[in-house]
N, C-alpha and C positions, 0 to 999 in steps of 0.2 A: 822668541829663539825658534828657527826653525830647526826639526827634527825629519828627516827623512824614515820613511816605511823601511827600505834598506839601508841599513847603516854600515856599509862596508865600504873596504878601498885597496887597492892594489898598489899603493904608491910606491911602498917598500920593494915591490918585488921587479920594477920597471927595467932594473938594469940585467937581471938575471932571466928576464923573459928575452929582451932584445938579443941576451948572449945565446938563449937556447934556438930563436928564430933563425940567428946567422949560422949557425950550427948547424940546422936542418936544412937551409937553403944550401949552405956549401956541401952537403953530404950527397946532395940529387935525389935522397930517397924521400917519398913523399907519401905513400900509400904501404900499410903493412909491414914496416922496417923497423930497425932496432929499437926506436922510442917507443912501439906500442908494445913490441915483444917485452921490453924492459917494463914498462909501465903494468903490463897485465901480471908478470911475475910480482911486482911490487903491491899491487891490489889485494892478489889472491893472498900474500903473506900478509898484508895488514888486516884481511878479513879474517885468515884464518881457514881457507879454503884451499882445494887442491888447484882449480879452474877459473881463471877471468877471459873474458874473450872482449876485445872492442868492436864497438858498434857506431856506426852513425849517429844515433840519439836513443833517450831513453823510449820512448815508442816505438822503435825498431826492436831495441832489445824483449821488449815483452812479447812482439808477437813471433820473432826469432824463438825464444824462449819456450813458449806454448808449442811451437810445433815440434820444436827440440825433444820435448816432455811427451809428446805423443798424442796432443791434441789433434783431431782430425775435424773436418767437416759433419756436422750432425750432432758434435757434441756439445756440453755445456759447462760451463766456467762461470764460477760464485764470484761476483767482484761487489765491492761496498758500489752504492751510489752517491757517496757524498766523497768525493775524490775528484781528480782533475780528470776532463774529457778520454784522453788518450788511456787510459786503464781499460776501460770499456773497448774503447775503438780498437786498441789491440787484439781484443778476443775477435772480432770482428772479423779484422785486417788476418786472422788467424785460419779464417772460414767456421768458425765455431759460435755459437749462440751466449752471449752476457745473461746472466742469471743474476737479479740486482739482489743483494741483502742490505740489510740496516746496518746500524753503527751506533755505537754506546757515545751519545752526545757529549759526555764526560770529556771522554777520552779521543773522541773522533776515529776511534778504531773500531774494527769488525770484532765481535767476540765468537767463542763457539756457538753460543746460543744463535745469533742473528744468523750465522752461516747455516746451521742444523735447519733453519727455517727454511733455507733456499735449496739444499742438497734432495737432489732426484736420484733415480737409477741412471740417469744419463750424464750426470756430473762426472768430468774427468780431470778437473783441476779448480784450485782457489787459489785467489790472489789476494791476499790479504796486504792492504796498502797502510806503510808506518806514515799516516798523513801527520804533517806540519814537524817533522820529526820525531814525533812520538814511536812506539814501536809496538805492533798487533802483536797480541799472543800467539804466537805463532805454533808453540808446542802444542796446546790446545786443538789444533784444527789438524792434527796427524790423525786424530779419531776414523776421519771419513774416509781414510785409505785412499787417496787422490795424492797427487802431487800439490804441494804447496808453495807457490811461485812468490815470493817477497815481492811487491813494489816499491823500492826502495829510493826512489828516486828525488826524496826528501827528506832521508833520514844517513846521508853518510857520515859514519862514525857513531851513531847512536847503539848502546846496546840494550841488552834483556837478558838478565841472571848472567852479566858477566860476558856473553858471548855479541860479538858484531852483529848487528841488523844486516841482512846479506849471507849472512852464515850457518841461518837458522832452520830454512826449509829445504826443499827439491833442489831450489834455484831462486837466484833472485836478480832484479835489475837495478839500474841506476842510470840517472842523468846527470851530465856534468855541465847543463845550460847554465848560461852566465850569474845567474841570482842563485843556485843552488850552494850548500855548503862546501862540495869541493866542486869548483867551478874551471871550464875551461876557457877559451876567448871564442867560440862558437857555440855550436853542438858536438854532442859526443855523448857515449853512452857505453855502456859494461853489463855483461853477463856473467855472476858469480854461481860457481857451483862445485860440488865434490862430485858429481856422477862425471865420469869419464867419458859414458854414452851420450849424454846431454852436450858436454862440451865440445866432442867430436861434431856431433851434428850442427850444434850451433856455428860452428868456425866453417862448416860449408855452408850452411846457409847464409851467411852473411856475403858470402863471393858466390852468386848466382850458381849454388848447389853445388860448387865442383871443391876439389881437394888440391886439383893441378894445373886448371886452367886449360886442360886438353879434355877431361872427361867430363860430365856435368851429370850427375847422379838425382839431381833434383831440379826442382824451379824455385830456386831462393831470390836473393834480393842482393842488391847492391848498395852494402851498410857495412861500412869500414870507419873505423876511428883511424884519422888520418896523423901523420908524423908531429905537424905541429902541435894538435891539440895533447897530444899523447905526452910530447917533450914538455908541455906547459902544466901538465898533470904531475909527471913527475916532480916541479917544482913545489906544489901545492899540497901534493898528499904528505910529507912530511910536517906542515905546518896546520894540517885537519885538526888532529887533537886539541892543540893551541887554541885555534880558532872555537870550535866547539866549546872548549871551556869555558873562553870569554863569553860568549852566547848563553852559556847556562850562569854564570856569575851575573849576566844582564837580567835575566829571568827572577834570578834572587833576588836582585836590587829591586824590580819590582815590588817586590811582596815586603823587603825590608823596608820599603818606603811609603808602606802602605796603601798600593794600587787596590788591595783587596777590600780596603774599606770605603773606595770608592760606590756611590750610588748605583747599586745595580749590578755590578761588574762580577763575575765570577773566573777566578784565574784558571788557566790551564790546568790539569790532571793528568798525570803520568800514568800508564800501564803500570801495575803492580810489578816490580822489580825491574821496571825501565828504568835509563837513563836517556831521558829527551833531549835531542839538539838544536832544537828550536828554531829550525828551517823559517818558521815562522810563529810570533807568538800571538795566538789567537783567544781570546777571551770570549766570553759569555754575556751578553747584556739583551734586557728586554726590547728595548729600542735602539738595534746597531746602527742603522742608519741615521738615526738623529747624532749619535756619540761620533760617527765617522764627521759628518759636518760640522760638529763643534770644536771639533780635534783641527778639521781643514783650515778652518777659519784663524785658528790658532797658530797656522803653521805645521802643525803636527801631521804627518804621514798616518793615514789609517786607511784600512780598506776591508769591505767584506767578501768574501769568498764563497765560491761554489753556490750561490744564492739560487741558481736553478738547477737541482742534483741532475746528474747524467741521467737515470732514467726518465726525468719529465724534458730533458733535450729533443727536439724534430728530428734529430739525427737518430735517435733511438727506439722511435714510438714504435717502430715495428716488433718491439720485442715486450710490448705489454705495459710500459711504465706507468699509465695513465690509472691502472686497474692495481697498483700496489699500495701496500699500505707500511709504510717506513716512518715511523714516528719519530723515531731516532733521528734519522736523517732529515725531516722535516724541522725538528727543533735545532738541530746544528747549523741546518742552511738557512735559516729564518734569526738565529741568535747571534753568529759569530761575526767578529771584528779583529783584525790583526791589527797591533798597536807595534811601534817601531823595534826593530830588533836587528844586530849586526855585530860583528867584532869591532867596531868603531866608536858605539854607543858611550858616551861619557857621562859621570855620575850627575852631573848637570842636565845635560839633556835628558835620562831617566827620570829626574826629579822633576822636569818639567813635564813631560808626560803623566806623571801621578798628579801632578797639582791640576794640570787640564781635565782630567777625570774627576779627580774628587771634588774640583769647583764646581763643577757641573754646568 
């Protein structure tokens, strides 16, 4: 039996999508029109924040919100190294210096202790990443007295102590790349915040630093969520909680079916108080490359993630990566492997994955 790594389908939504595309095309509004405005309001309501600002993608969202939160050239921003490259790339694009901190290899997220080891007098923001759909302990990071910017790209719909990821810090960013829990049909992103000034500045920066197309108060970006993507996201947002329940049910089934008994496998660990939404179901294993190979031979999707942490990537060499001691990051990078996850996984497929892992 073939089991894909990303077991999702939009088959039941094609009629609604086609109708929405026709509606947008008929309106003649393509950029920053009513679909974007309505989606921003709907996402803000869902998250429980005052403002959402649609932008071109999740990477731009991080760059823009860092600047909107007051980060300037010469400032330092603490980021985890075990994450997608864009987290640190956005800091550099904002003109600041990324300072890499460690993660807890069990949760794959930063902790107050790992962040504290990286904070200096030049730190102007901290960017916890809600990796793989888990939630970092955002409240614990407020002690450092700087803006906490949640990278929520992989955690749409997740919760911590009952509050949505994206509503926990000074501001948050989302990606709607097609593989995400809340997808669009291409690139798209958003900024969420309760801070009126951050929201106003983000809206200005996404459109070349202008409020009115006539006066340009800053050097900004051309980064706007378009009407087509916003319209599709308005179809999908009401489905997000149902989709995430299916992901959590699949994770529970892995445990119920005995995945934790498979030789060497350690199941994902939720941050205390978190409701993980399993963008990826990343287990730990002493020989992840071998597990990936064996599963692949049986037609089961598996993939290792971030095997070269960001601080060791060539593009980040000038920020002193090779000299850093990040044992949690090293362990997470060396030992993780993602197993099939998604909204369309069947019990039979889940059992097949577990059997393949248990059999060795």
